[in-house]
C-alpha positions in Angstrom: 68.8 -91.0 -71.5 72.1 -90.0 -70.5 73.6 -91.6 -66.9 73.7 -88.2 -65.8 69.7 -87.6 -67.0 68.8 -90.8 -65.3 70.6 -89.8 -62.1 68.9 -86.3 -62.3 65.3 -87.7 -62.6 65.7 -90.4 -59.9 67.4 -87.7 -57.3 64.3 -85.4 -58.3 61.6 -88.4 -57.3 63.3 -89.3 -54.4 63.7 -86.4 -52.5 60.2 -85.2 -53.7 59.0 -88.5 -52.0 60.9 -87.7 -49.1 60.1 -84.1 -48.7 56.3 -85.0 -48.8 55.9 -88.5 -46.8 59.0 -88.6 -44.6 59.4 -84.8 -43.3 57.3 -83.7 -40.9 58.2 -80.5 -40.3 55.4 -78.0 -39.4 57.5 -75.2 -41.7 57.1 -77.2 -44.8 54.6 -75.4 -47.0 52.8 -77.1 -49.7 56.6 -77.5 -51.7 56.7 -78.7 -54.7 60.3 -80.2 -56.0 60.5 -78.9 -59.6 63.7 -79.6 -60.9 67.5 -80.9 -60.1 70.8 -79.6 -61.7 73.8 -82.2 -61.5 77.5 -81.5 -61.7 78.9 -83.5 -64.8 80.8 -85.6 -61.7 77.6 -86.1 -60.0 79.0 -84.8 -56.5 76.4 -81.9 -56.5 73.3 -81.3 -56.8 70.9 -77.9 -56.9 67.4 -79.0 -56.4 65.0 -76.4 -57.1 61.6 -76.3 -55.3 58.3 -74.4 -55.4 55.9 -73.1 -52.6 52.4 -71.9 -53.0 52.0 -68.8 -50.8 53.9 -66.2 -50.2 57.7 -65.2 -49.1 57.3 -65.8 -45.5 56.1 -69.4 -46.7 59.3 -69.4 -49.1 61.5 -68.5 -45.9 59.9 -70.8 -43.9 60.2 -74.1 -46.3 63.9 -73.1 -47.3 64.6 -73.3 -43.3 63.1 -76.5 -43.1 64.7 -77.8 -46.2 68.3 -76.9 -45.1 67.6 -78.1 -41.4 66.9 -81.6 -43.0 69.7 -81.9 -45.5 71.5 -84.1 -43.7 68.4 -86.1 -43.4 67.8 -85.8 -46.9 71.4 -86.5 -48.0 72.0 -89.6 -46.5 68.2 -91.0 -47.2 69.2 -90.2 -50.9 72.3 -92.0 -50.5 71.0 -95.0 -49.4 67.9 -95.2 -52.0 70.3 -94.2 -54.9 73.3 -96.4 -55.2 76.5 -93.7 -56.3 79.9 -94.2 -55.2 79.8 -90.3 -53.5 76.1 -89.1 -52.5 75.9 -85.9 -54.2 75.7 -82.3 -51.9 72.7 -81.1 -52.0 71.4 -77.2 -52.3 68.3 -76.0 -52.1 67.4 -73.2 -54.5 63.9 -71.5 -54.6 61.8 -71.7 -58.6 59.6 -68.5 -58.8 58.6 -69.7 -62.3 55.3 -70.5 -61.9 54.8 -67.3 -60.2 56.3 -65.6 -62.8 54.0 -67.8 -65.4 50.8 -66.5 -63.0 52.0 -62.9 -63.4 52.1 -63.1 -66.8 49.0 -64.8 -67.6 47.2 -62.1 -65.5 49.2 -59.2 -67.5 47.9 -60.9 -70.8 44.6 -61.0 -69.1 44.0 -57.2 -68.2 45.2 -56.2 -71.8 42.7 -58.6 -73.2 40.0 -56.6 -71.0 41.5 -53.3 -72.1 41.1 -54.3 -75.7 37.5 -55.9 -75.4 35.5 -52.6 -74.7 37.5 -50.9 -77.8 36.1 -53.6 -80.3 32.4 -53.7 -78.6 31.8 -50.1 -79.1 32.3 -49.3 -82.6 29.9 -50.3 -84.8 29.9 -52.6 -87.5 30.1 -51.3 -90.9 27.4 -52.3 -93.6 26.7 -52.0 -97.0 26.8 -48.7 -98.3 23.5 -46.9 -97.5 22.1 -44.2 -100.4 
């Protein structure tokens, strides 16, 4: 595991802990930090989050995270000893919603195909 990978995982864990345990903003929904992408020089971090809920919940959570950005960055800098505290940008991660939608479509296709197979009689041996 490279240094960049270790720092990336450490930032993901710390931000997740900070968001769940230390932010007391009522706008925060049920948020999950899904992944972090770091620049090669470790100065910039894109932090992807997912929210259980509607588009309105995403907007409220994003506003809450953006308003707490300085606080989060300061705590990350204190807990992870790096030469420079990375600049943080929050991005929405809607991949979980996309996978749920795909699963629903697959279920609908399965339901549409089941009646066709049930309606056909099974072929048995030749009747004379």
